[in-house]
C-alpha positions in Angstrom: 65.2 65.9 66.4 61.7 65.3 65.0 60.4 68.2 62.9 56.8 68.3 61.7 57.5 71.4 59.6 60.2 70.1 57.4 58.2 70.7 54.3 59.6 69.2 51.1 63.3 69.1 51.9 65.3 66.4 50.1 65.1 62.9 51.5 68.1 61.5 53.3 70.6 60.6 50.6 73.2 58.7 52.5 72.1 55.2 51.5 72.7 56.0 47.8 75.7 58.3 48.1 78.1 57.1 50.8 80.0 53.8 50.8 78.8 51.5 53.6 81.1 51.5 56.6 80.9 49.7 60.0 79.8 52.8 61.8 77.1 53.6 59.3 75.8 50.1 58.9 75.6 49.5 62.7 73.7 52.8 63.0 71.3 51.7 60.3 70.9 48.4 62.1 69.8 50.3 65.2 66.8 51.6 63.3 66.1 48.2 61.7 66.1 46.4 65.0 64.1 49.1 66.7 61.3 48.9 64.1 61.4 45.1 63.7 60.8 44.7 67.4 57.3 46.1 66.9 56.3 42.5 65.7 57.6 41.0 69.0 56.0 43.8 71.1 52.6 43.1 69.5 53.2 39.3 70.0 53.9 39.9 73.7 50.8 42.2 74.1 48.7 39.4 72.4 50.1 36.9 74.9 49.2 39.1 77.9 45.7 39.8 76.4 45.1 36.1 76.0 46.2 35.4 79.6 43.7 38.1 80.7 40.9 36.6 78.7 40.6 32.9 79.4 42.5 29.7 79.9 41.5 28.2 76.5 42.6 31.3 74.6 45.8 31.6 76.6 46.7 27.9 75.8 46.3 28.6 72.1 48.5 31.8 72.1 51.0 30.3 74.5 51.3 27.2 72.4 52.2 29.4 69.4 54.7 31.5 71.4 56.4 28.5 72.8 56.5 26.5 69.6 59.7 26.1 67.6 58.6 29.0 65.4 57.8 31.1 68.4 61.1 30.2 70.0 62.8 31.3 66.8 61.0 34.6 66.8 61.9 35.1 70.5 65.6 34.2 69.9 66.0 36.8 67.2 63.9 39.3 69.1 66.2 39.0 72.2 69.2 39.4 69.9 67.7 42.5 68.3 66.6 43.8 71.6 70.1 43.5 73.2 71.7 45.0 70.0 69.3 48.0 70.1 69.9 48.5 73.8 73.7 48.5 73.4 73.5 50.7 70.3 71.3 53.1 72.3 74.1 53.3 74.9 76.6 54.1 72.1 74.4 56.9 70.8 74.0 58.3 74.3 77.9 58.3 74.5 78.1 60.1 71.2 75.4 62.6 72.1 77.6 63.7 75.0 80.6 64.3 72.7 82.7 61.2 73.5 84.2 58.4 71.3 83.5 60.3 68.1 86.9 59.4 66.4 86.6 56.7 63.8 88.7 54.0 65.5 86.8 54.3 68.8 83.5 54.5 67.0 84.3 51.3 65.1 85.3 49.5 68.4 81.9 50.5 69.8 80.2 49.1 66.7 81.9 45.7 67.2 81.1 45.9 70.9 77.4 46.3 70.1 77.5 43.3 67.8 79.6 41.0 70.0 77.8 42.2 73.2 74.3 41.5 71.8 75.4 37.9 70.8 76.9 37.2 74.2 73.9 38.6 76.1 71.5 36.6 73.9 73.4 33.4 74.4 73.6 34.0 78.1 69.8 34.6 78.3 69.2 31.4 76.3 71.3 29.4 78.6 69.7 30.9 81.7 66.4 31.0 80.0 68.3 71.9 61.4 70.1 74.7 60.6 69.4 78.1 62.5 70.7 81.7 62.1 68.3 83.7 64.2 69.3 83.6 67.8 65.8 84.5 69.0 64.4 81.5 67.2 67.1 79.3 68.6 66.5 80.2 72.3 64.6 77.2 73.6 62.8 76.5 70.3 64.5 75.6 67.0 63.3 75.4 63.4 60.6 72.8 64.4 59.0 75.4 66.8 59.1 72.7 69.5 62.7 73.0 70.8 64.6 69.9 71.9 61.6 68.3 73.6 61.5 65.4 71.1 65.2 64.8 71.3 65.1 64.7 75.1 62.0 62.5 75.2 64.0 59.9 73.1 67.0 60.2 75.5 64.9 59.9 78.7 63.0 56.9 77.3 66.3 55.3 76.2 67.8 55.6 79.7 64.5 54.3 81.3 64.6 51.3 78.9 68.3 50.6 79.8 66.9 49.7 83.2 63.6 48.2 82.2 64.7 46.0 79.3 67.0 43.6 81.3 64.4 43.4 84.1 61.7 42.6 81.6 63.8 40.0 79.7 64.5 38.0 82.8 61.0 38.3 84.4 59.1 37.6 81.2 61.5 34.8 80.3 60.9 33.2 83.7 57.2 33.2 83.1 57.1 32.1 79.4 56.1 28.5 79.1 54.2 28.3 82.3 50.6 27.1 82.7 47.7 29.4 82.7 47.4 29.1 86.5 51.1 29.8 87.0 50.9 32.9 84.8 47.9 34.3 86.8 49.8 33.7 90.0 53.1 35.1 88.6 51.6 38.4 87.4 49.5 38.9 90.4 52.8 39.7 92.1 53.6 43.5 92.0 57.1 43.4 90.7 56.8 41.4 87.4 53.5 43.2 86.7 54.9 46.7 87.2 58.0 45.9 85.2 55.9 44.5 82.3 53.5 47.5 82.3 56.3 50.1 82.5 58.3 48.3 79.7 55.3 48.2 77.4 54.4 51.9 78.1 57.9 53.3 77.7 58.8 50.9 74.9 55.9 51.9 72.7 56.5 55.6 73.5 60.1 55.1 72.5 59.1 53.3 69.3 56.6 55.9 68.4 59.2 58.7 68.8 61.8 56.8 66.8 59.5 55.8 63.9 58.3 59.4 63.6 61.9 60.5 62.9 62.3 57.6 60.5 59.1 58.6 58.6 60.1 62.3 58.5 63.5 61.3 57.0 62.2 59.2 54.2 58.5 60.1 53.5 57.0 63.4 52.3 53.6 65.1 51.8 50.3 63.5 52.7 51.9 60.0 53.0 54.1 61.3 55.8 51.1 62.6 57.8 49.1 59.4 57.3 52.1 57.2 58.3 52.8 59.2 61.5 49.1 59.1 62.5 48.9 55.4 61.8 52.0 54.6 63.8 50.9 56.8 66.7 47.5 55.1 66.8 49.2 51.7 66.6 51.8 52.5 69.3 49.4 53.9 71.9 46.7 51.5 71.1 48.9 48.5 71.6 50.3 50.0 74.8 46.8 50.5 76.1 45.8 46.9 75.3 49.0 45.6 77.0 48.6 47.6 80.1 44.9 46.7 80.4 45.7 43.0 80.1 48.4 43.2 82.8 46.0 45.1 85.1 43.4 42.3 84.6 46.1 39.7 85.6 47.3 41.7 88.5 44.1 42.8 90.1 
């Protein structure tokens, strides 16, 4: 759970103390893929903004996105996206108290790796510690209760539905002409899916990166980093939704 009042507690020591294991490395990879996808998300927002601006600008951006380098970015982005999605399902299972024994946890780790590869190839072919009970009642040491934890879980479940829909609707449009893109996103379904995915995706990223920053950064740098990531997340989401609205309306 995110905690803005952690003070100067020690930074997370596990990377330098514990021997790497499949379960730990696949969990670390969940964070890495989640944060790395920011680059892809910004690229997609740029693509939508170009489509909402002009045909010439769209042709430039679309040419980059559909080039061999753009294809390479998209391939690894889809791989990371599917991995992060499957790993999110695994964490939802753990959060409910299931599959916590080591053999099952390791099987889930391999399932995340193998499942993400299979789904990516398929897509390519088709396209705090508490002692005071009063403090614990609905609050917690962060003075904000479990709101952040549940916000992450709610956005995770929403993305489990939105991500597959977005991958296949956006994948179907990518590579089309400017006129085809305008016509495609003037339809309610792909436009709504794209807008919701961008909104919920950047909210999920912002919540996740806040926890990451609080785990590894202290002092003024922590506050600056959180503010910067919050501005980036909501700013990019606003630009993306504005661009989609321009295309749809």
